[in-house]
C-alpha positions in Angstrom: -0.2 -0.4 0.0 1.1 3.2 -1.0 1.6 5.9 2.2 1.7 9.6 2.1 5.7 10.4 1.3 7.7 11.9 -1.7 8.5 8.2 -3.1 6.1 7.6 -6.4 4.2 4.8 -5.9 2.0 2.9 -8.4 -0.6 0.8 -6.6 -3.4 -1.5 -7.9 -3.4 -0.9 -11.5 -3.1 -2.6 -14.7 -0.6 -1.5 -17.9 -2.2 -3.8 -20.5 -1.1 -3.4 -24.2 1.3 -0.3 -24.1 4.3 0.2 -26.5 7.2 2.7 -26.3 9.4 3.8 -29.3 12.5 3.4 -26.8 12.0 2.0 -23.2 9.7 1.3 -20.8 6.7 0.0 -22.6 4.3 0.1 -19.6 6.1 2.3 -17.3 9.3 4.2 -17.4 11.1 5.6 -14.2 14.0 8.3 -14.2 15.6 10.5 -11.9 14.2 9.0 -8.9 15.7 7.8 -5.7 13.1 4.6 -5.4 9.7 3.6 -6.8 7.1 1.5 -5.0 5.0 -0.7 -7.1 2.2 -3.2 -5.5 -0.6 -4.8 -6.6 -0.4 -4.2 -10.3 -0.3 -6.0 -13.4 2.1 -5.4 -16.7 0.6 -7.6 -19.6 1.4 -7.5 -23.4 3.6 -4.3 -23.2 6.4 -3.6 -25.8 9.3 -1.4 -26.0 11.8 -1.1 -29.0 14.7 -0.6 -26.8 14.5 -2.1 -23.2 12.1 -3.0 -20.4 8.6 -3.9 -22.2 6.7 -4.0 -18.9 9.1 -1.3 -16.8 12.5 0.2 -17.5 13.9 2.2 -14.9 16.9 4.0 -13.0 15.8 4.0 -9.5 15.6 1.4 -6.6 12.6 -0.7 -7.0 10.5 -1.8 -4.3 7.9 -4.4 -5.9 5.1 -6.3 -4.1 2.0 -8.8 -5.1 2.3 -7.4 -8.6 2.4 -9.7 -11.9 4.3 -9.6 -15.3 3.1 -11.5 -18.5 4.1 -11.6 -21.9 6.0 -8.3 -21.9 8.6 -7.9 -24.7 11.8 -5.5 -25.3 13.8 -5.7 -28.6 17.0 -5.1 -26.8 16.8 -6.2 -23.2 14.6 -7.3 -20.4 11.1 -8.6 -21.6 9.6 -8.0 -18.2 11.8 -5.2 -16.7 15.1 -3.2 -17.1 17.4 -1.6 -14.6 19.5 0.7 -15.9 
């Protein structure tokens, strides 16, 4: 569950069938110290470069979430951490 704090939080969402011309088909996070993802699904997302489901350059805390059929041309079908 997300609390009131400066850390970005993604909770109880579905990222389905999204695409990116570069990285992070479902979700891209840059310039953050950390991000919390909970009870979230990443399904059938596509990235032309990295991270079909998620691409990030941050500390990731993920709980009770799922990844299915995400694709990336270069690296990280489900997720990619730079």
